[in-house]
C-alpha positions in Angstrom: 6.2 -2.2 74.3 4.7 -5.7 74.1 6.7 -8.8 73.1 5.4 -8.8 69.6 6.3 -5.2 68.9 9.7 -5.8 70.5 10.4 -8.6 68.1 9.0 -6.5 65.3 11.4 -3.6 66.2 14.4 -6.0 66.0 13.3 -7.3 62.6 12.9 -3.7 61.4 16.5 -2.9 62.5 17.8 -6.0 60.7 15.9 -5.2 57.5 17.2 -1.7 57.5 20.8 -3.0 57.8 20.3 -5.5 54.9 18.7 -2.8 52.8 21.6 -0.5 53.3 24.2 -3.2 52.6 22.4 -4.3 49.4 22.0 -0.8 48.1 19.2 0.5 45.9 20.4 0.6 42.4 17.9 2.0 39.9 19.5 0.0 37.1 19.0 -3.4 38.8 16.0 -5.3 37.5 14.4 -7.4 40.3 14.1 -10.3 37.9 17.7 -10.3 36.6 18.9 -13.1 38.7 16.0 -15.5 38.2 15.6 -18.4 35.9 12.7 -18.1 33.4 10.4 -21.1 33.8 8.3 -20.2 30.8 7.3 -17.0 28.9 5.8 -15.3 31.9 7.1 -17.0 35.0 10.4 -16.3 36.8 11.7 -18.5 39.6 14.7 -18.5 42.0 17.2 -21.3 41.6 18.0 -21.2 45.3 17.4 -24.7 46.6 16.0 -23.3 49.9 12.8 -22.4 48.0 12.4 -25.4 45.8 9.5 -26.9 47.8 7.7 -23.5 48.2 8.0 -22.8 44.4 6.7 -26.3 43.6 3.7 -26.0 45.9 2.9 -22.5 44.6 3.3 -23.5 41.0 1.0 -26.5 41.5 -1.7 -24.5 43.3 -1.6 -21.7 40.6 -1.9 -24.3 37.8 -4.7 -26.4 39.4 -6.8 -23.4 40.5 -6.4 -21.2 37.3 -4.9 -18.3 39.2 -5.1 -15.1 37.2 -3.2 -11.9 37.2 0.3 -11.0 38.4 1.9 -12.7 41.4 5.2 -12.1 43.4 6.9 -13.8 46.3 10.1 -12.2 47.5 12.3 -11.3 50.5 14.7 -8.5 51.0 17.5 -10.2 49.1 15.9 -11.9 46.1 12.7 -12.6 44.2 11.6 -16.2 44.8 8.7 -16.4 42.4 7.1 -14.0 39.9 4.5 -14.6 37.3 1.8 -13.3 35.1 -1.0 -15.8 34.5 -4.2 -16.4 32.6 -4.9 -12.7 31.8 -4.2 -10.4 28.9 -3.0 -6.8 29.0 -4.4 -4.0 26.9 -2.2 -5.1 23.9 -3.5 -8.7 24.1 -0.2 -10.0 25.6 -0.1 -12.2 28.6 0.3 -10.2 31.8 3.7 -10.0 33.5 5.0 -8.8 36.9 5.3 -5.4 35.3 1.7 -5.1 34.3 -0.1 -2.3 36.1 -3.4 -2.7 37.9 -5.6 -0.6 40.2 -4.5 -1.6 43.6 -7.6 -0.2 45.3 -7.4 -0.2 49.2 -3.7 -1.0 49.2 -3.5 2.7 48.6 -4.2 3.1 52.3 -0.7 1.9 53.2 0.8 4.7 51.1 -1.5 7.4 52.6 -0.7 6.2 56.1 3.0 6.4 55.4 2.6 10.0 54.2 0.8 11.0 57.3 3.4 9.3 59.5 6.1 11.2 57.6 4.5 14.4 58.8 4.3 13.0 62.3 8.0 12.2 62.1 8.7 15.7 61.0 6.7 17.2 63.9 4.2 18.7 61.6 1.4 16.5 63.0 0.6 14.5 66.1 -1.5 11.4 66.3 -3.4 13.1 69.1 -4.3 16.1 66.9 -8.0 16.4 66.4 -9.7 17.3 63.1 -10.6 20.8 64.4 -7.8 22.7 62.7 -8.4 21.0 59.3 -12.2 20.8 59.2 -13.4 23.6 61.6 -17.0 23.4 60.3 -17.3 19.7 61.1 -19.4 19.3 64.3 -17.5 16.2 65.5 -14.0 17.5 64.6 -12.9 18.0 68.2 -13.9 14.5 69.1 -11.9 12.6 66.4 -8.1 12.4 66.2 -5.5 11.6 63.5 -5.0 8.3 65.3 -8.7 7.5 65.0 -8.6 8.0 61.3 -5.5 5.9 60.8 -6.9 3.0 62.9 -10.5 3.1 61.6 -11.8 4.2 65.0 -13.5 7.5 64.0 -17.1 6.6 64.0 -17.5 8.2 60.5 -19.6 6.1 58.1 -18.0 4.7 55.0 -19.1 6.8 52.0 -18.5 3.8 49.7 -19.9 0.8 51.5 -22.4 2.7 53.6 -23.3 5.4 51.1 -27.0 5.4 52.1 -25.9 6.3 55.7 -23.2 8.8 54.8 -25.2 10.6 52.2 -28.4 10.5 54.1 -31.3 11.7 52.0 -29.3 11.9 48.8 -31.0 10.8 45.6 -30.0 7.7 43.7 -28.3 9.9 41.1 -26.2 11.6 43.8 -25.3 8.3 45.3 -24.0 7.2 41.9 -21.6 10.2 41.9 -19.2 8.6 44.3 -18.1 6.3 41.5 -17.7 9.0 38.9 -15.6 12.1 38.2 -18.6 14.4 38.9 -18.4 14.5 42.7 -16.2 17.1 44.3 -14.3 17.2 47.6 -16.5 20.0 48.7 -19.6 17.9 48.1 -18.3 15.0 50.1 -17.4 17.4 53.0 -20.9 18.9 52.9 -22.4 15.5 53.5 -19.8 14.7 56.1 -20.7 17.8 58.1 -24.4 16.7 58.1 -23.9 13.0 58.8 -24.2 11.6 62.3 -21.5 9.4 63.7 -22.3 5.7 63.8 -20.4 5.1 67.0 -18.4 7.1 69.6 -14.9 7.9 68.3 -12.2 5.7 69.7 -14.7 3.1 71.1 -14.2 0.4 68.5 -12.8 -0.3 65.0 -15.0 -0.2 61.9 -13.5 0.0 58.4 -14.3 3.2 56.5 -12.9 4.6 53.3 -13.9 8.1 54.4 -11.1 8.1 57.1 -8.4 7.8 54.5 -10.0 10.3 52.1 -9.9 12.8 55.0 -6.2 11.9 55.7 -5.4 12.8 52.1 -7.0 16.2 52.6 -5.1 16.7 55.8 -1.8 15.7 54.1 -2.4 18.5 51.5 -3.1 21.1 54.2 0.0 20.1 56.3 2.5 19.6 53.4 1.3 22.4 51.2 1.4 20.0 48.2 -1.3 18.3 46.3 -1.9 14.7 47.4 -0.7 13.5 43.9 2.5 15.5 43.9 3.4 14.6 47.5 2.9 10.9 46.8 5.0 11.1 43.6 7.9 13.0 45.2 8.0 11.4 48.7 6.9 7.8 48.0 7.0 6.7 44.3 10.3 8.5 43.5 12.0 7.4 46.7 11.0 3.8 46.1 11.9 4.0 42.3 8.3 2.9 41.5 8.6 3.7 37.8 5.1 2.4 36.9 3.1 3.6 39.8 0.8 6.7 39.8 -2.2 8.1 41.5 -5.2 7.5 39.2 -6.0 10.2 36.6 -7.9 10.4 33.4 -4.8 9.7 31.3 -3.5 7.0 33.6 -4.9 3.7 32.4 -4.1 0.4 33.9 -2.7 -2.2 31.5 -5.2 -5.0 32.1 -8.8 -4.8 30.7 -10.1 -8.3 30.8 -12.1 -8.2 33.9 -15.6 -8.1 32.4 -16.2 -4.4 33.2 -16.2 -1.7 30.6 -12.6 -0.6 30.4 -13.2 3.1 29.7 -15.8 3.4 32.5 -13.6 2.1 35.3 -10.6 4.3 34.4 -12.3 7.6 35.2 -10.6 9.6 37.9 -12.7 9.4 41.0 -12.4 12.1 43.7 -14.0 9.7 46.1 -11.1 7.2 46.0 -8.5 9.8 46.9 -6.3 8.5 49.6 -8.3 5.3 50.0 -8.1 3.5 46.6 -6.7 5.6 43.8 -3.3 4.2 43.1 -2.2 2.1 40.1 0.9 -0.2 40.5 2.5 -3.5 39.5 3.8 -6.4 41.7 7.4 -5.3 40.8 6.7 -1.8 42.1 4.9 -3.1 45.2 8.0 -5.2 46.0 10.0 -2.0 45.8 7.5 -0.3 48.2 7.7 -3.1 50.7 11.5 -3.2 50.7 11.8 0.5 51.0 9.3 0.7 53.8 10.8 -2.1 55.8 14.3 -0.7 55.0 13.4 2.6 56.7 13.8 4.6 53.5 10.4 6.2 54.1 9.9 6.1 57.9 12.2 5.8 60.9 11.9 2.8 63.2 9.5 4.5 65.6 7.0 5.4 62.9 7.3 2.0 61.3 6.4 0.4 64.6 3.4 2.7 64.9 2.3 1.7 61.3 2.1 -2.0 62.4 0.7 -1.3 65.8 -2.7 -3.0 65.3 -5.3 -2.0 67.8 -8.6 -4.0 67.4 -7.2 -5.7 64.3 -6.3 -2.6 62.1 -3.0 -0.8 62.1 -2.1 2.1 59.7 -3.0 0.5 56.4 -2.1 -3.0 57.6 -4.2 -5.7 59.2 -2.7 -8.3 61.5 -3.2 -11.6 59.9 -1.9 -13.8 62.7 1.1 -13.5 65.0 3.8 -11.4 63.2 2.1 -11.5 59.8 0.4 -8.5 58.2 -1.5 -7.8 55.1 -4.2 -5.7 53.3 -6.6 -6.4 50.5 -8.3 -4.2 48.0 -11.2 -4.4 45.6 -12.3 -1.8 43.1 -14.3 -1.9 39.9 -13.1 -5.3 38.7 -9.7 -5.4 40.3 -8.5 -7.0 43.5 -5.2 -6.9 45.3 -3.3 -8.4 48.2 -0.1 -7.2 49.8 1.3 -9.3 52.6 4.3 -9.1 55.0 4.9 -12.5 56.5 7.5 -13.6 59.0 6.5 -16.8 60.9 9.5 -18.0 62.9 12.0 -16.3 60.4 14.2 -13.3 61.1 13.5 -11.8 57.7 10.5 -10.6 55.7 8.6 -12.6 53.1 6.6 -10.3 50.7 3.6 -11.7 48.9 1.8 -9.5 46.3 -1.1 -10.5 44.1 -2.9 -8.2 41.6 -5.7 -9.7 39.6 -9.0 -9.2 37.8 -11.8 -10.0 40.2 -14.1 -12.0 38.0 -14.2 -15.8 37.5 -11.4 -16.7 40.0 -11.3 -20.3 41.1 -8.9 -19.9 44.0 -8.8 -18.5 47.5 -6.2 -15.9 48.4 -6.1 -17.1 52.0 -4.9 -20.5 50.6 -2.0 -18.9 48.8 -1.0 -17.0 51.9 -1.3 -20.2 54.0 1.1 -22.0 51.7 3.7 -19.2 52.3 3.0 -19.0 56.1 3.4 -22.8 56.5 6.7 -22.6 54.7 7.9 -20.1 57.3 7.1 -22.3 60.2 
């Protein structure tokens, strides 16, 4: 185990201890102990965070930051706000407003797969052969390759012309609709050539996590939606988080894209970008994950073991800092786990409409990382 992962293991153990001592009361509102700076902003009165809050507040104000924003650790919320956007009722968004979190979904799918590894139902070295026996390259690609974006399978979203080959424009449009089926995607998968030798390098592909969702269903015997609800959302007490369905609308429409169009359930986003959540619920996810409520310490280390930049739904930002971003049909998202020189976790979550933003997410993360130095 390298030095970074040894330090990471120690922090995991400490986080789990803090989580067990603090408990996980469902009646406790994460914002209960905060002062309300205005109608949609909550701040910690802990003097240790005064400078951080002042810098974040100034940046958000001067750069017209939109959406819902959360900074917290394992003990308290430091800053939470809803800014410059309206929900479906015309009210200013809050930390409880739900958004489509897009590719942050991959963190959840990875955790589900690692739960199966922890149970002994899967191995990271298992090939795809038992799950997709008709796939010509199934024997060459492992679960590990899918998790770490090293499969060589083209991205059916961002490289659709490669993945779908000679498909018509109408068929290509199906990936963003409710008309495509899992069977259709698999048919094209079986015909598509790999774009590089499996395991030879990392290249981001949504297809990998779609396949992981199908593997989860085969191994667990549950539908992807049901498994996620029972084993992740319920365990984390994520009351306003669901896998996207036709009757599951996000709260925030003001992103410049037709609201009804973008809420359609898309088979193609399964496992890779289909979850709706809020910054409050994402905090619950982060705390439960790092508190070993979902995975044991060994699996948690594997989740953050970044080879060629990409771990299991997490990207190494720098040193002992990790994050993932998402973008889908007018929504963007960021979930970051920052440590710096600290022995505790700092969680930064931002969910926002993607149009007309005047700020840089990296700048917000840098403010937080500089604070930790």
